[in-house]
C-alpha positions in Angstrom: 28.0 2.7 -10.8 26.4 3.3 -7.4 22.6 3.7 -7.2 21.4 7.3 -6.3 20.9 7.7 -2.6 17.4 9.1 -3.3 16.5 5.7 -4.9 16.5 2.6 -2.7 14.9 -0.9 -2.5 13.0 -1.8 0.6 13.2 -5.6 0.7 10.0 -7.4 2.0 12.3 -9.2 4.5 13.0 -5.8 6.0 9.4 -4.7 6.5 8.5 -4.0 10.2 5.9 -6.5 11.5 3.7 -5.2 14.2 0.3 -6.1 15.8 -2.8 -4.4 14.4 -3.9 -1.4 16.5 -6.9 -3.5 17.5 -4.7 -6.5 18.4 -6.5 -8.9 16.0 -3.8 -9.5 13.5 -0.5 -8.4 12.1 0.7 -5.8 9.6 3.9 -5.4 7.7 4.9 -1.8 7.7 6.7 -0.8 4.5 7.3 2.9 5.2 6.1 5.5 7.6 6.6 9.3 8.0 8.1 10.6 10.1 10.2 7.6 10.7 9.9 8.0 14.5 6.1 7.7 14.3 4.3 4.9 16.1 1.3 3.0 14.6 -0.6 2.7 17.9 -0.3 6.4 18.5 -1.5 7.3 15.0 1.0 10.2 15.0 2.2 9.7 11.4 1.7 11.9 8.3 1.4 8.8 6.1 2.0 5.1 6.3 2.3 2.2 3.8 1.6 -1.4 4.9 0.4 -4.8 3.9 -1.5 -7.4 5.8 -3.2 -10.8 5.4 -6.8 -11.0 6.4 -8.0 -14.5 7.1 -11.3 -13.9 8.8 -14.0 -11.3 9.1 -12.8 -8.6 11.5 -13.3 -4.9 12.5 -10.8 -2.3 11.3 -8.8 -0.2 13.7 -9.8 3.5 14.1 -7.3 6.1 13.0 -8.6 9.6 14.0 -7.9 12.4 11.5 -6.6 10.0 8.9 -8.0 8.6 5.6 -7.2 5.2 4.3 -6.8 3.7 0.8 -7.1 -0.1 0.6 -6.1 -2.3 -2.3 -6.7 -6.1 -2.4 -3.5 -7.6 -3.8 -4.3 -11.3 -3.7 -7.5 -13.2 -3.2 -11.1 -12.9 -4.3 -11.8 -9.6 -2.5 -13.7 -8.5 0.6 -16.9 -6.8 1.5 -16.3 -3.6 3.5 -19.1 -2.4 5.8 -19.0 1.2 7.1 -21.1 3.0 9.7 -20.5 6.7 8.8 -22.6 8.0 11.8 -22.9 6.6 15.3 -26.1 4.6 15.4 -26.7 5.1 11.7 -27.3 2.5 9.0 -24.5 0.5 7.7 -23.2 0.9 4.1 -21.4 -1.9 2.3 -19.2 -2.2 -0.8 -17.6 -5.2 -2.5 -14.0 -4.6 -3.2 -12.4 -6.9 -5.8 -8.7 -7.3 -6.3 -6.5 -4.4 -7.6 -9.2 -1.7 -7.3 -8.0 1.1 -4.9 -10.7 2.2 -2.5 -10.5 5.2 -0.2 -12.5 5.8 3.0 -12.3 7.7 6.3 -10.0 5.9 8.8 -12.0 7.2 11.8 -15.4 5.7 11.1 -16.4 2.2 12.3 -15.6 -0.3 9.5 -15.4 -4.0 9.3 -14.7 -6.5 6.5 -16.1 -9.9 5.4 -14.2 -12.3 3.1 -15.8 -13.0 -0.2 -14.1 -16.3 -0.9 -11.1 -17.0 1.3 -8.2 -15.1 2.8 -6.8 -12.0 1.1 -3.6 -9.9 1.2 -4.1 -6.2 1.2 -2.1 -3.0 0.7 -3.0 0.0 2.9 -2.1 3.7 2.5 -2.9 5.8 5.5 -2.9 9.6 5.1 -3.4 12.5 7.5 -6.6 14.1 6.3 -6.1 17.2 4.3 -2.3 17.1 4.4 -1.3 14.5 1.9 -2.8 13.5 -1.5 -2.2 10.1 -3.1 -1.8 9.2 -6.7 -2.1 5.4 -7.3 -1.8 3.4 -10.5 -1.1 -0.2 -11.6 1.1 -0.9 -14.6 1.5 -4.3 -16.4 4.9 -4.5 -18.1 5.7 -7.3 -20.6 8.9 -9.3 -20.1 12.1 -7.5 -21.2 10.2 -4.2 -21.7 11.1 -1.1 -19.8 8.8 1.4 -18.0 9.9 5.0 -17.5 8.7 5.8 -14.0 8.5 9.5 -13.3 7.8 10.1 -9.6 5.3 12.9 -9.2 5.1 13.3 -5.5 7.4 14.3 -2.6 7.4 10.6 -1.6 7.1 7.9 -4.3 7.0 4.1 -4.2 6.9 1.3 -6.7 5.6 -1.9 -5.1 6.3 -5.1 -7.1 2.9 -6.9 -7.4 4.1 -9.7 -9.6 7.3 -10.9 -11.3 10.5 -8.9 -10.8 12.2 -5.8 -12.3 15.7 -4.6 -12.9 16.2 -1.1 -11.4 19.2 1.3 -11.0 19.3 0.1 -7.4 19.3 -3.6 -8.2 16.6 -6.3 -8.6 13.2 -5.6 -7.3 11.5 -8.8 -6.4 7.8 -9.6 -5.9 6.5 -8.1 -2.6 9.4 -5.6 -2.3 9.3 -1.8 -2.8 11.4 0.8 -4.6 11.3 4.3 -3.0 12.3 7.3 -5.0 12.8 11.0 -4.3 14.2 11.7 -7.7 12.7 14.3 -10.0 13.7 12.4 -13.2 12.5 9.2 -14.9 13.7 5.9 -13.5 13.9 2.9 -15.8 12.3 -0.3 -14.5 12.7 -3.3 -16.8 10.5 -6.4 -16.4 12.4 -9.6 -16.0 9.5 -12.0 -16.2 6.1 -12.3 -18.0 3.1 -10.7 -16.3 5.3 -8.4 -14.2 3.2 -5.8 -12.5 3.8 -2.6 -10.4 1.7 -0.7 -7.9 2.9 2.9 -8.2 2.2 5.4 -5.4 3.0 9.1 -5.2 2.3 11.1 -2.1 2.2 14.9 -2.4 
C-alpha cells in the first residue's frame, strides 16, 4: 500500500544546509514555508532547522519573528538577551529537551555550559503562527497514535527509530503530516523518542 501523499519522511540527508544569517556557522533546514522563502531575507511564515553550536556566539536577528529553541544533545547553553537597546542583559540556562521561546528580533547570544550542543529551532512570524510542542518517549515495540493538531505537523526522531506508514523514520529525520486522522508510529528500539511539532 502506498503511503498517503499528505504524509512523508524528510530524511536528514535531504536537509538543506546553509550558512547562518550572521555567517558564523551552519544550519540544516528541515522545512520552510512558503517553500520559496529565503533564510537571509527572513520572508518566511515559519521555518524548522537544526544546528550544532561549538562556541559562544551571537544569534542572528529575525525581525517580526519569534523563535523557539530546544537543545537536543549536549549539556545545554546559557542564553543572554538584551530586550531593550542599551538596557541590562537577562540570562537563562537552557538544559536539554526544554523548549524555550523568545523574540527573534532582540539581541541574543549564547554561551556553552559544558561543550558543544545540537539544537532545534522553530521560527514563527509573530502573531500569525502558534506552535504546540511535546516530547514523547516510546518503549520498544510499542505504538504511539499521533494525531496532528495543526495545519503543518512534524514528528522529529530524537532517538532510536520508528516504523511509520511512510516507511522507517530514523534518528535525526522528520515525518511531516497534513492528515486529520491518527498516524501510528511504532518504536523499533529501546529509548526511542519523538519531538512532535504542530503549527496552527
